[in-house]
C-alpha positions as CSV (number, residue, x, y, z in Angstrom):
1,M,-10.2,-26.7,-79.8
2,T,-9.7,-22.9,-80.1
3,P,-10.1,-21.2,-83.4
4,A,-6.4,-20.1,-83.4
5,R,-5.3,-23.7,-82.9
6,K,-7.6,-24.9,-85.8
7,T,-6.1,-22.2,-88.0
8,I,-2.6,-23.3,-87.2
9,F,-3.4,-27.0,-87.9
10,T,-5.1,-26.3,-91.2
11,G,-2.1,-24.1,-92.2
12,L,0.3,-26.9,-91.3
13,A,-1.7,-29.4,-93.3
14,T,-1.8,-27.0,-96.3
15,F,2.0,-26.5,-96.0
16,V,2.7,-30.2,-95.8
17,V,0.5,-31.0,-98.9
18,G,2.3,-28.2,-100.7
19,A,5.7,-29.5,-99.7
20,A,4.7,-33.0,-101.0
21,L,3.5,-31.6,-104.3
22,W,6.7,-29.5,-104.7
23,R,9.0,-32.4,-103.8
24,F,7.3,-35.2,-105.7
25,G,5.6,-33.3,-108.5
26,L,8.8,-32.1,-110.3
27,G,8.6,-34.7,-113.1
28,F,4.9,-34.3,-113.9
29,E,3.0,-31.8,-116.0
30,I,-0.7,-31.6,-116.2
31,V,-2.3,-29.5,-118.9
32,V,-3.8,-26.9,-116.6
33,F,-1.0,-26.6,-113.9
34,T,2.3,-27.9,-112.9
35,P,2.2,-29.7,-109.5
36,S,5.5,-28.4,-108.3
37,K,4.4,-24.7,-108.9
38,L,1.1,-25.4,-107.2
39,G,3.0,-26.9,-104.3
40,V,5.0,-23.7,-103.8
41,V,1.8,-21.7,-103.8
42,L,0.2,-24.0,-101.2
43,M,3.4,-23.7,-99.1
44,V,3.1,-19.9,-99.1
45,V,-0.6,-20.0,-98.3
46,G,-0.1,-22.5,-95.6
47,G,2.8,-20.5,-94.1
48,L,0.6,-17.4,-94.1
49,E,-2.2,-19.3,-92.4
50,I,0.1,-20.6,-89.7
51,L,1.3,-17.0,-89.1
52,Y,-2.3,-15.8,-88.9
53,G,-3.1,-18.6,-86.4
54,I,-0.1,-17.6,-84.2
55,Y,-1.3,-14.0,-84.4
56,K,-4.8,-15.0,-83.3
57,A,-3.4,-17.0,-80.4
58,V,-1.1,-14.2,-79.2
59,R,-3.7,-11.5,-79.6
60,G,-6.6,-13.5,-78.0
61,T,-10.3,-13.3,-78.8
62,G,-12.4,-10.2,-78.6
63,A,-14.4,-11.5,-75.7
64,D,-11.2,-11.7,-73.5
65,R,-10.4,-8.0,-74.0
66,R,-11.8,-5.1,-72.1
67,P,-13.0,-2.1,-74.0
68,A,-10.8,1.0,-74.0
69,D,-11.9,3.6,-71.5
């Protein structure tokens, strides 16, 4: 599996966990954090990681590119 694909899958997993916390954690409060707010943060981080994985897939690896003349 390519590094770009791994990045996309981990971002997707982070996004799904964040969405679950946001959806089902609205009624709970823990002393240190609120699960719904943590879910929103995880969704943002997961979305950014997905975008980075797409960027890596489109750009390609450094070994594939020729140096500039």
